[in-house]
Structure formats: structure tokens, C-alpha cells
All heavy atoms as an XYZ file, in Angstrom:
701
protein
N      48.666     -9.625    -77.923
C      47.646     -9.142    -78.817
C      47.804     -9.835    -80.163
O      48.905     -9.951    -80.690
C      47.781     -7.625    -78.973
C      46.810     -7.046    -79.953
S      46.908     -5.256    -80.077
C      46.318     -4.768    -78.494
N      46.723    -10.297    -80.723
C      46.741    -10.944    -82.025
C      46.878     -9.892    -83.117
O      46.436     -8.762    -82.964
C      45.463    -11.739    -82.234
N      47.509    -10.275    -84.210
C      47.628     -9.401    -85.370
C      46.884    -10.053    -86.522
O      47.077    -11.245    -86.798
C      49.090     -9.192    -85.733
N      46.032     -9.292    -87.173
C      45.247     -9.824    -88.272
C      45.539     -9.040    -89.534
O      45.700     -7.821    -89.497
C      43.761     -9.731    -87.946
C      42.883    -10.373    -88.986
S      41.150    -10.355    -88.520
C      41.195    -11.281    -87.001
N      45.578     -9.756    -90.658
C      45.732     -9.132    -91.956
C      44.573     -9.569    -92.829
O      44.252    -10.755    -92.893
C      47.063     -9.549    -92.625
O      48.142     -9.248    -91.736
C      47.270     -8.816    -93.943
N      43.948     -8.593    -93.469
C      42.866     -8.860    -94.409
C      43.350     -8.430    -95.786
O      43.674     -7.261    -96.000
C      41.611     -8.080    -94.025
C      40.452     -8.112    -95.022
C      39.943     -9.534    -95.220
C      39.334     -7.193    -94.561
N      43.447     -9.382    -96.711
C      43.845     -9.101    -98.084
C      42.584     -8.874    -98.909
O      41.661     -9.702    -98.891
C      44.658    -10.256    -98.659
C      45.984    -10.410    -97.966
C      46.141    -11.272    -96.892
C      47.085     -9.649    -98.372
C      47.359    -11.389    -96.239
C      48.309     -9.765    -97.718
C      48.430    -10.633    -96.660
O      49.642    -10.741    -96.009
N      42.539     -7.738    -99.596
C      41.354     -7.329   -100.341
C      41.757     -6.848   -101.727
O      42.933     -6.730   -102.043
C      40.630     -6.179    -99.625
O      41.452     -5.002    -99.674
C      40.309     -6.515    -98.190
N      40.731     -6.518   -102.518
C      40.947     -5.892   -103.820
C      39.804     -4.924   -104.078
O      38.671     -5.132   -103.611
C      41.012     -6.937   -104.925
N      40.103     -3.882   -104.797
C      39.103     -2.874   -105.127
C      37.952     -3.513   -105.900
O      38.162     -4.372   -106.759
C      39.752     -1.784   -105.974
C      38.836     -0.621   -106.228
C      39.517      0.505   -106.973
O      40.744      0.654   -106.843
O      38.802      1.223   -107.679
N      36.736     -3.122   -105.552
C      35.560     -3.619   -106.242
C      35.099     -4.995   -105.808
O      34.173     -5.549   -106.391
N      35.695     -5.548   -104.780
C      35.343     -6.890   -104.290
C      34.275     -6.758   -103.208
O      34.562     -6.325   -102.096
C      36.599     -7.568   -103.742
S      36.289     -9.110   -102.860
N      33.042     -7.133   -103.543
C      31.958     -7.007   -102.567
C      32.134     -7.971   -101.393
O      31.761     -7.650   -100.263
C      30.597     -7.221   -103.231
O      30.510     -8.516   -103.794
N      32.703     -9.144   -101.641
C      32.980    -10.070   -100.536
C      34.003     -9.464    -99.580
O      33.918     -9.659    -98.363
C      33.498    -11.404   -101.069
C      32.508    -12.274   -101.845
C      33.218    -13.503   -102.392
C      31.335    -12.663   -100.985
N      34.951     -8.721   -100.136
C      35.976     -8.070    -99.310
C      35.357     -6.994    -98.424
O      35.722     -6.847    -97.254
C      37.066     -7.456   -100.182
S      37.968     -8.667   -101.173
N      34.425     -6.235    -98.976
C      33.755     -5.189    -98.203
C      33.009     -5.794    -97.024
O      33.076     -5.285    -95.905
C      32.812     -4.404    -99.104
C      33.540     -3.577   -100.146
C      32.611     -3.000   -101.200
O      31.368     -3.057   -101.026
O      33.129     -2.495   -102.214
N      32.298     -6.871    -97.271
C      31.557     -7.546    -96.188
C      32.525     -8.125    -95.159
O      32.300     -8.017    -93.958
C      30.665     -8.649    -96.763
C      29.919     -9.439    -95.726
C      28.937     -8.578    -94.944
N      28.370     -9.368    -93.866
C      28.277     -8.959    -92.617
N      28.669     -7.764    -92.275
N      27.775     -9.738    -91.693
N      33.607     -8.732    -95.623
C      34.604     -9.297    -94.703
C      35.190     -8.201    -93.823
O      35.382     -8.400    -92.615
C      35.709     -9.997    -95.483
N      35.454     -7.039    -94.394
C      36.013     -5.935    -93.625
C      35.052     -5.481    -92.539
O      35.467     -5.199    -91.413
C      36.382     -4.773    -94.549
C      37.043     -3.572    -93.890
C      38.313     -3.976    -93.137
C      37.349     -2.506    -94.942
N      33.770     -5.433    -92.839
C      32.767     -5.079    -91.827
C      32.808     -6.067    -90.663
O      32.783     -5.673    -89.498
C      31.363     -5.088    -92.429
C      31.075     -3.967    -93.382
C      29.695     -4.108    -94.018
O      28.837     -4.821    -93.440
O      29.486     -3.519    -95.082
N      32.839     -7.352    -90.982
C      32.859     -8.388    -89.952
C      34.127     -8.290    -89.116
O      34.087     -8.304    -87.882
C      32.728     -9.797    -90.590
C      32.968    -10.891    -89.563
C      31.358     -9.957    -91.243
N      35.275     -8.170    -89.787
C      36.560     -8.110    -89.093
C      36.625     -6.891    -88.178
O      37.048     -6.981    -87.027
C      37.725     -8.121    -90.108
C      39.036     -7.763    -89.445
C      37.809     -9.488    -90.788
N      36.184     -5.745    -88.673
C      36.209     -4.529    -87.846
C      35.293     -4.655    -86.631
O      35.638     -4.208    -85.544
C      35.820     -3.314    -88.672
C      36.943     -2.826    -89.554
C      36.560     -1.582    -90.294
N      37.706     -1.043    -91.022
C      37.602     -0.263    -92.080
N      36.409      0.080    -92.551
N      38.696      0.183    -92.674
N      34.140     -5.277    -86.811
C      33.231     -5.473    -85.684
C      33.849     -6.331    -84.594
O      33.771     -6.006    -83.406
N      34.490     -7.422    -84.990
C      35.130     -8.307    -84.019
C      36.354     -7.621    -83.403
O      36.608     -7.738    -82.213
C      35.485     -9.673    -84.658
C      36.278    -10.546    -83.693
C      34.211    -10.393    -85.100
N      37.086     -6.859    -84.217
C      38.241     -6.112    -83.683
C      37.794     -5.116    -82.615
O      38.417     -4.993    -81.564
C      38.962     -5.363    -84.793
C      40.146     -4.549    -84.254
C      40.615     -3.457    -85.149
N      39.540     -2.535    -85.448
C      39.607     -1.627    -86.405
N      40.673     -1.529    -87.166
N      38.600     -0.821    -86.625
N      36.697     -4.415    -82.871
C      36.200     -3.450    -81.895
C      35.819     -4.126    -80.586
O      35.985     -3.568    -79.513
C      35.005     -2.685    -82.465
C      35.390     -1.746    -83.595
O      36.604     -1.502    -83.795
O      34.479     -1.267    -84.301
N      35.350     -5.352    -80.690
C      34.948     -6.126    -79.506
C      36.149     -6.696    -78.756
O      36.216     -6.629    -77.526
C      34.035     -7.267    -79.956
C      33.597     -8.189    -78.854
C      32.798     -9.360    -79.394
O      32.174     -9.260    -80.464
O      32.816    -10.412    -78.718
N      37.122     -7.262    -79.483
C      38.208     -8.003    -78.844
C      39.534     -7.252    -78.792
O      40.400     -7.610    -78.001
C      38.425     -9.340    -79.570
C      37.237    -10.295    -79.573
C      37.581    -11.561    -80.335
C      36.793    -10.613    -78.160
N      39.719     -6.280    -79.648
C      40.934     -5.475    -79.633
C      42.156     -6.201    -80.139
O      42.915     -6.779    -79.379
N      42.345     -6.208    -81.442
C      43.557     -6.768    -82.036
C      44.020     -5.829    -83.139
O      43.271     -4.968    -83.601
C      43.337     -8.180    -82.584
C      42.151     -8.324    -83.505
C      42.227     -7.948    -84.832
C      40.961     -8.848    -83.029
C      41.140     -8.080    -85.676
C      39.861     -8.985    -83.865
C      39.950     -8.601    -85.191
N      45.278     -5.979    -83.535
C      45.830     -5.173    -84.613
C      45.255     -5.660    -85.939
O      45.124     -6.861    -86.155
C      47.346     -5.301    -84.655
C      48.041     -4.759    -83.427
C      49.542     -5.006    -83.489
O      50.104     -5.039    -84.600
O      50.126     -5.182    -82.419
N      44.923     -4.709    -86.820
C      44.376     -5.065    -88.126
C      45.117     -4.305    -89.213
O      45.223     -3.078    -89.167
C      42.883     -4.724    -88.195
C      42.217     -4.869    -89.563
C      42.286     -6.313    -90.050
C      40.780     -4.369    -89.504
N      45.624     -5.054    -90.195
C      46.213     -4.461    -91.391
C      45.347     -4.880    -92.570
O      45.063     -6.065    -92.739
C      47.640     -4.952    -91.589
N      44.903     -3.901    -93.352
C      44.128     -4.174    -94.554
C      45.055     -3.930    -95.741
O      45.597     -2.841    -95.891
C      42.884     -3.274    -94.636
C      42.104     -3.564    -95.914
C      41.995     -3.466    -93.404
N      45.247     -4.973    -96.549
C      46.191     -4.915    -97.661
C      45.440     -5.082    -98.974
O      44.810     -6.116    -99.207
C      47.269     -6.025    -97.528
C      48.220     -5.998    -98.711
C      48.008     -5.887    -96.207
N      45.515     -4.061    -99.818
C      44.940     -4.135   -101.164
C      45.978     -4.794   -102.062
O      47.094     -4.289   -102.204
C      44.604     -2.736   -101.662
C      43.877     -2.738   -102.995
O      43.958     -3.744   -103.743
O      43.224     -1.735   -103.299
N      45.602     -5.921   -102.650
C      46.555     -6.676   -103.469
C      46.721     -6.094   -104.867
O      47.625     -6.486   -105.593
C      46.155     -8.161   -103.570
C      44.853     -8.319   -104.362
C      46.076     -8.797   -102.190
C      44.532     -9.742   -104.747
N      45.863     -5.154   -105.241
C      45.866     -4.593   -106.588
C      47.214     -4.013   -106.987
O      47.785     -3.198   -106.278
N      47.712     -4.453   -108.135
C      48.942     -3.917   -108.681
C      50.225     -4.483   -108.101
O      51.308     -4.090   -108.497
N      50.117     -5.405   -107.156
C      51.313     -6.022   -106.567
C      51.343     -7.469   -107.063
O      50.581     -8.313   -106.589
C      51.279     -5.962   -105.025
C      52.547     -6.582   -104.448
C      51.080     -4.540   -104.535
N      52.220     -7.725   -108.020
C      52.229     -9.021   -108.719
C      52.284    -10.212   -107.768
O      51.535    -11.180   -107.934
C      53.396     -9.075   -109.704
N      53.163    -10.157   -106.782
C      53.297    -11.281   -105.850
C      51.996    -11.532   -105.080
O      51.564    -12.671   -104.925
C      54.436    -11.010   -104.866
C      54.614    -12.117   -103.844
C      55.676    -11.793   -102.802
O      56.500    -10.885   -103.022
O      55.659    -12.467   -101.763
N      51.375    -10.460   -104.600
C      50.121    -10.593   -103.857
C      48.985    -11.037   -104.767
O      48.144    -11.849   -104.368
C      49.770     -9.286   -103.150
C      50.747     -8.825   -102.081
C      50.297     -7.499   -101.478
C      50.919     -9.876   -100.988
N      48.946    -10.513   -105.982
C      47.920    -10.929   -106.956
C      48.005    -12.440   -107.192
O      46.998    -13.137   -107.184
C      48.110    -10.189   -108.285
C      47.724     -8.738   -108.246
C      46.243     -8.504   -108.490
O      45.495     -9.463   -108.731
O      45.851     -7.329   -108.421
N      49.220    -12.927   -107.383
C      49.422    -14.354   -107.628
C      48.998    -15.189   -106.429
O      48.337    -16.219   -106.572
C      50.903    -14.639   -107.964
O      51.244    -13.900   -109.139
C      51.154    -16.112   -108.183
N      49.360    -14.731   -105.247
C      49.102    -15.498   -104.034
C      47.632    -15.465   -103.608
O      47.102    -16.464   -103.118
C      49.967    -14.957   -102.898
C      49.884    -15.813   -101.639
C      50.747    -15.294   -100.515
N      52.119    -15.146   -100.948
C      53.012    -14.368   -100.340
N      52.669    -13.677    -99.277
N      54.238    -14.282   -100.782
N      46.945    -14.329   -103.791
C      45.628    -14.155   -103.163
C      44.452    -13.938   -104.103
O      43.308    -14.091   -103.671
C      45.678    -12.976   -102.187
C      46.628    -13.197   -101.044
C      47.812    -12.473   -100.943
C      46.362    -14.138   -100.051
C      48.690    -12.672    -99.896
C      47.229    -14.346    -99.009
C      48.398    -13.603    -98.932
O      49.264    -13.807    -97.893
N      44.662    -13.565   -105.352
C      43.557    -13.129   -106.220
C      42.389    -14.114   -106.256
O      41.232    -13.715   -106.169
C      44.077    -12.873   -107.636
C      42.999    -12.528   -108.646
C      42.127    -11.368   -108.257
N      42.835    -10.104   -108.331
C      42.280     -8.949   -108.038
N      41.008     -8.890   -107.667
N      42.976     -7.845   -108.097
N      42.656    -15.375   -106.401
C      41.581    -16.368   -106.515
C      40.921    -16.698   -105.183
O      39.925    -17.427   -105.149
C      42.111    -17.651   -107.159
C      42.624    -17.464   -108.571
C      41.556    -16.956   -109.531
O      40.414    -17.439   -109.473
O      41.877    -16.063   -110.348
N      41.451    -16.160   -104.087
C      40.960    -16.530   -102.759
C      40.310    -15.380   -101.987
O      39.724    -15.614   -100.941
C      42.126    -17.070   -101.912
C      42.868    -18.267   -102.477
C      44.097    -18.561   -101.635
C      41.960    -19.467   -102.575
N      40.460    -14.146   -102.449
C      40.049    -12.995   -101.648
C      38.554    -12.995   -101.369
O      37.778    -13.506   -102.175
C      40.482    -11.655   -102.285
C      39.848    -11.500   -103.644
C      41.959    -11.498   -102.283
C      40.032    -10.123   -104.233
N      38.211    -12.464   -100.229
C      39.072    -11.933    -99.179
C      39.797    -13.060    -98.437
O      39.266    -14.153    -98.289
C      38.116    -11.209    -98.244
C      36.818    -11.919    -98.421
C      36.792    -12.364    -99.863
N      40.989    -12.746    -97.986
C      41.784    -13.691    -97.201
C      42.093    -13.041    -95.862
O      42.541    -11.897    -95.814
C      43.108    -14.060    -97.913
C      43.979    -14.926    -97.022
C      42.826    -14.744    -99.243
N      41.839    -13.771    -94.792
C      42.158    -13.301    -93.445
C      43.242    -14.195    -92.878
O      43.117    -15.424    -92.889
C      40.925    -13.337    -92.518
C      41.306    -13.005    -91.084
C      39.845    -12.398    -93.021
N      44.316    -13.557    -92.409
C      45.370    -14.278    -91.696
C      45.420    -13.750    -90.272
O      45.314    -12.546    -90.050
C      46.722    -14.070    -92.384
C      46.795    -14.718    -93.741
C      48.132    -14.540    -94.423
O      48.980    -13.770    -93.911
O      48.330    -15.156    -95.479
N      45.557    -14.668    -89.336
C      45.693    -14.311    -87.925
C      47.080    -14.751    -87.489
O      47.422    -15.930    -87.581
C      44.614    -14.989    -87.060
C      43.218    -14.586    -87.552
C      44.807    -14.626    -85.582
C      42.084    -15.333    -86.877
N      47.865    -13.786    -87.046
C      49.259    -14.041    -86.669
C      50.006    -14.816    -87.752
O      50.752    -15.759    -87.484
C      49.352    -14.770    -85.324
C      49.097    -13.841    -84.138
O      49.065    -12.604    -84.339
O      48.944    -14.344    -83.022
N      49.770    -14.432    -89.022
C      50.494    -15.027    -90.141
C      49.941    -16.337    -90.657
O      50.437    -16.878    -91.639
N      48.903    -16.855    -90.023
C      48.303    -18.131    -90.443
C      46.968    -17.861    -91.134
O      46.116    -17.152    -90.595
C      48.062    -19.038    -89.231
C      49.325    -19.455    -88.516
C      50.184    -20.395    -89.339
O      49.625    -21.238    -90.076
O      51.413    -20.272    -89.257
N      46.791    -18.447    -92.321
C      45.534    -18.268    -93.049
C      44.390    -18.866    -92.242
O      44.421    -20.028    -91.836
C      45.617    -18.930    -94.417
C      44.414    -18.608    -95.273
C      44.579    -19.093    -96.675
N      45.679    -18.366    -97.298
C      46.194    -18.688    -98.481
N      45.727    -19.724    -99.142
N      47.184    -17.993    -98.983
N      43.364    -18.040    -92.022
C      42.223    -18.470    -91.218
C      40.929    -18.530    -92.024
O      40.083    -19.385    -91.757
C      42.046    -17.532    -90.024
N      40.765    -17.623    -93.004
C      39.533    -17.574    -93.793
C      39.848    -17.175    -95.223
O      40.741    -16.366    -95.472
C      38.549    -16.524    -93.222
C      38.080    -16.826    -91.836
C      38.765    -16.319    -90.745
C      36.971    -17.614    -91.618
C      38.341    -16.590    -89.455
C      36.544    -17.899    -90.329
C      37.233    -17.389    -89.250
N      39.063    -17.736    -96.152
C      39.088    -17.309    -97.543
C      37.648    -17.208    -98.017
O      36.765    -17.910    -97.494
C      39.849    -18.296    -98.448
O      39.233    -19.584    -98.347
C      41.312    -18.400    -98.075
N      37.398    -16.329    -98.968
C      36.101    -16.125    -99.599
C      35.047    -15.504    -98.685
O      34.341    -14.600    -99.073
C      35.514    -17.417   -100.179
C      36.419    -18.164   -101.094
C      36.836    -19.447   -100.781
C      36.877    -17.591   -102.273
C      37.677    -20.151   -101.632
C      37.723    -18.290   -103.125
C      38.112    -19.562   -102.793
O      38.945    -20.255   -103.629
N      34.898    -16.005    -97.482
C      33.827    -15.590    -96.580
C      34.355    -15.628    -95.158
O      35.066    -16.551    -94.787
C      32.634    -16.547    -96.722
C      31.513    -16.266    -95.770
C      30.645    -15.220    -96.004
C      31.340    -17.039    -94.640
C      29.606    -14.959    -95.114
C      30.316    -16.785    -93.755
C      29.440    -15.742    -94.001
N      33.981    -14.626    -94.367
C      34.407    -14.575    -92.970
C      33.169    -14.695    -92.088
O      32.330    -13.800    -92.056
C      35.169    -13.267    -92.650
C      35.621    -13.261    -91.203
C      36.351    -13.094    -93.585
N      33.065    -15.811    -91.397
C      31.969    -16.029    -90.466
C      32.305    -15.332    -89.147
O      33.357    -15.588    -88.559
C      31.765    -17.529    -90.247
C      30.667    -17.808    -89.250
O      29.497    -17.843    -89.657
O      31.002    -17.967    -88.050
N      31.417    -14.457    -88.700
C      31.680    -13.659    -87.511
C      31.949    -14.508    -86.271
O      32.912    -14.264    -85.530
C      30.505    -12.723    -87.245
C      30.707    -11.822    -86.056
C      29.572    -10.850    -85.851
O      28.685    -10.745    -86.723
O      29.568    -10.184    -84.800
N      31.135    -15.498    -86.027
C      31.323    -16.331    -84.830
C      32.596    -17.162    -84.907
O      33.307    -17.314    -83.913
C      30.105    -17.223    -84.605
C      28.891    -16.425    -84.196
O      28.998    -15.440    -83.461
N      27.729    -16.808    -84.688
N      32.907    -17.690    -86.082
C      34.143    -18.461    -86.248
C      35.361    -17.557    -86.088
O      36.366    -17.963    -85.494
C      34.155    -19.148    -87.611
N      35.277    -16.328    -86.590
C      36.377    -15.383    -86.427
C      36.582    -15.054    -84.953
O      37.707    -15.034    -84.458
C      36.106    -14.109    -87.222
C      37.142    -12.999    -87.077
C      38.499    -13.458    -87.599
C      36.682    -11.745    -87.789
N      35.517    -14.816    -84.256
C      35.601    -14.523    -82.818
C      36.270    -15.680    -82.072
O      37.169    -15.479    -81.262
C      34.201    -14.245    -82.254
C      34.186    -13.775    -80.829
C      32.775    -13.431    -80.358
N      32.272    -12.248    -81.040
C      31.290    -12.253    -81.963
N      30.714    -13.395    -82.325
N      30.890    -11.142    -82.516
N      35.840    -16.905    -82.365
C      36.433    -18.083    -81.710
C      37.922    -18.202    -82.043
O      38.747    -18.481    -81.168
C      35.700    -19.356    -82.129
C      34.359    -19.542    -81.466
C      33.777    -20.930    -81.708
N      33.645    -21.270    -83.111
C      32.585    -20.989    -83.877
N      31.553    -20.350    -83.350
N      32.549    -21.355    -85.136
N      38.279    -17.974    -83.305
C      39.684    -18.070    -83.713
C      40.522    -17.019    -83.003
O      41.622    -17.309    -82.529
C      39.800    -17.915    -85.229
N      40.013    -15.809    -82.914
C      40.744    -14.740    -82.224
C      40.888    -15.038    -80.744
O      41.970    -14.847    -80.170
C      40.044    -13.405    -82.418
S      40.172    -12.760    -84.086
N      39.837    -15.501    -80.126
C      39.906    -15.827    -78.700
C      40.896    -16.955    -78.442
O      41.626    -16.932    -77.451
C      38.520    -16.180    -78.163
C      37.554    -15.007    -78.036
C      36.144    -15.499    -77.713
C      38.031    -14.013    -76.988
N      40.933    -17.932    -79.342
C      41.892    -19.034    -79.192
C      43.321    -18.516    -79.275
O      44.179    -18.908    -78.472
C      41.646    -20.098    -80.249
N      43.589    -17.628    -80.214
C      44.933    -17.066    -80.353
C      45.264    -16.207    -79.138
O      46.356    -16.303    -78.577
C      45.050    -16.240    -81.657
C      46.333    -15.435    -81.685
C      44.985    -17.164    -82.867
N      44.329    -15.370    -78.735
C      44.575    -14.490    -77.591
C      44.819    -15.280    -76.308
O      45.683    -14.930    -75.513
C      43.410    -13.523    -77.399
C      43.267    -12.444    -78.471
C      41.937    -11.714    -78.318
C      44.422    -11.470    -78.418
N      44.074    -16.365    -76.112
C      44.231    -17.137    -74.879
C      45.521    -17.950    -74.883
O      46.041    -18.301    -73.826
C      43.032    -18.050    -74.658
O      42.980    -19.048    -75.646
N      46.063    -18.243    -76.063
C      47.298    -19.029    -76.157
C      48.547    -18.178    -75.970
O      49.616    -18.710    -75.707
C      47.363    -19.735    -77.515
N      48.413    -16.865    -76.103
C      49.581    -15.982    -75.978
C      49.924    -15.761    -74.512
O      49.048    -15.543    -73.694
C      49.300    -14.635    -76.635
C      49.254    -14.721    -78.136
C      49.183    -13.340    -78.718
C      49.262    -13.407    -80.212
N      50.599    -13.467    -80.709
N      51.211    -15.807    -74.186
C      51.605    -15.510    -72.808
C      51.322    -14.052    -72.486
O      51.484    -13.184    -73.333
C      53.114    -15.806    -72.786
C      53.544    -15.808    -74.208
C      52.336    -16.112    -75.047
N      50.908    -13.818    -71.300
C      50.610    -12.452    -70.876
C      51.829    -11.832    -70.235
O      52.599    -12.499    -69.567
C      49.441    -12.449    -69.893
C      48.169    -12.965    -70.540
C      47.038    -12.950    -69.548
N      45.898    -13.555    -70.176
C      44.760    -12.916    -70.389
N      44.632    -11.676    -70.018
N      43.757    -13.527    -70.966
N      51.944    -10.515    -70.411
C      53.021     -9.762    -69.789
C      52.741     -9.690    -68.287
O      51.604     -9.458    -67.879
C      53.074     -8.346    -70.371
C      53.432     -8.296    -71.838
C      54.867     -8.683    -72.090
O      55.747     -8.318    -71.273
O      55.122     -9.377    -73.093
N      53.759     -9.880    -67.460
C      53.531     -9.740    -66.023
C      53.196     -8.293    -65.692
O      53.664     -7.370    -66.337
C      54.875    -10.150    -65.403
C      55.871    -10.085    -66.513
C      55.107    -10.205    -67.805
N      52.348     -8.129    -64.712
C      51.979     -6.786    -64.276
C      53.164     -6.148    -63.575
O      53.871     -6.790    -62.797
C      50.776     -6.841    -63.317
C      49.478     -7.363    -63.931
C      48.419     -7.470    -62.855
C      49.012     -6.465    -65.053
N      53.379     -4.896    -63.856
C      54.478     -4.160    -63.239
C      54.129     -3.880    -61.779
O      52.981     -3.587    -61.452
C      54.733     -2.858    -63.973
N      55.116     -4.016    -60.928
C      54.879     -3.709    -59.527
C      54.994     -2.216    -59.322
O      55.793     -1.552    -59.952
C      55.916     -4.436    -58.652
C      55.739     -5.929    -58.679
C      56.684     -6.629    -57.746
O      57.105     -6.018    -56.751
O      57.011     -7.786    -58.020
N      54.164     -1.682    -58.431
C      54.221     -0.252    -58.163
C      55.028      0.030    -56.937
O      55.147     -0.668    -56.036
C      52.852      0.347    -57.952
O      51.814     -0.336    -58.505
């Protein structure tokens, strides 16, 4: 399962739209999502403030400023298809 992190900030309209897109694709494909508000965290403010919203998939930056729904879907599918699958348990 892919893990996604969306870095946001309060009052960011681009972040709100990105969250809608990410949640829609998550509901379709099923991946873990962490939403991180960078507000008040100096390290995160320094790293992400000029780029938000920022989407990382499995720790790799995938999108900044704008999240295209179709591109996000393709990126998630690529990550999901590259991950080894757990063998099915025998009954």
C-alpha cells in the first residue's frame, strides 16, 4: 500500500483543493494519507512554505502548488504496481 503525505497550511485555498483531489483518489485506490499542517513548525515552514501544497508519495515529492487528479492517479498506480505483493495465506 502506498503512503501519501500532504503538507498544508491554514488558509491555503490551493491546499484545500489539493486535499479534495487527494481524498478522491484515495477513496478510489486505497492508500494511507497523512495531512500535515506546517503552521508553527519551524523546520516544516522552512522546507515547505513556498511550495504548498506539497504531496509526497512514499517519501518522494510528487506534486507542489497544484495536484492534477489524473497525474496523481497515474503516480499512485505506478507506486502500487511496483510494490511486491504479500503472498496469499493458505487455508
